[in-house]
N, C-alpha and C positions, 0 to 999 in steps of 0.2 A: 716680558723678560721671565724669567720662572725665579722662584725665589732658591736662596740655600739655603744649603741642611742650617747652618748654624744659625739662617736670621727665622729658620723656623722654631729649632732649637732651645733657640732667648724667647720669639714669643710665649710657648708652651712651655719654658717657664715661670714667664710670669705670669700667666693665666693660673696655674698651679700653684701660685704663690699666695693670688687674688684669693684664689678657692680655699686654700686654708685658711685663708683669714677668718674668715663665712665658718668656717667647717668648728675652726677654736672658740665659735664664739666673738671673736674679738668687737669691740668696740663700733660703730659706725657701717658695722653689714646687717642688709634687713632679707627677706625670703628674698626678693628679688634679686637680687644682687647673686641671690647663692642656686638661681636657676637659670640667670642670663652667664652665671659665670661657668657653671653645671657644661650651659651650649653649648660657649668656646672652646670649653677644653675637648668636649664633641669631636665639637668641627678641628680642631686643632689636632685629634691622633687620626681622623680623617687621613685629615691631608700627612701623616708623619704616614699611614700605612699603606701609600702609594710606593712607600721603597725609595732605594736611595744605591745609588752606585758604589761603593765599598760594602763592605764586609762588617768592616768597626760601625759605619756607622750605620747600618741592620741590625748590628743588636743593642747598639747602644738606644739606637731608636726603640728598641723589641723593650729594653728597660723603663724607657719612659713612659710609654706607651701602658703596660701594667703597673707602676707608679700612678698616672693618671688615672685609669678607669679606679683602682684603690682608692683613686681622691674622691671620683664622679657618686661612688657609696658610700665616704664617708659622708658626704653632704649630703646626701641623699638622706641617708638616715640623719641625719640634724634636723633635715625638715617637716621628713618625719611627727619629731617628735615636737615638733615647735611647730606643729599641728596636733597631733596628742593634747598637746598642756594646751594650746588655744580650744580644744575641744571642751574638754575639762572643765575651763573657768566659762562655758557660753552653754555647756552645754545645761 
């Protein structure tokens, strides 16, 4: 049975919230968590890009995709900063 649009949006919101936690440096999030969260959000973006029947869903999905892609970029920047910081300490 195909998933509903609302189920997919809920999954996306949860995955983005987790990714945001990593990006903001909340306690308990590791780089591995960040990489896994980025992968999960990318996978959900791919599923959202497949399209939905109504124009309203399409517009909402487009906004969610844009937001998710910016969150991925922010998380990637944080990972790069953490790696640079680690390199400076050990280098």
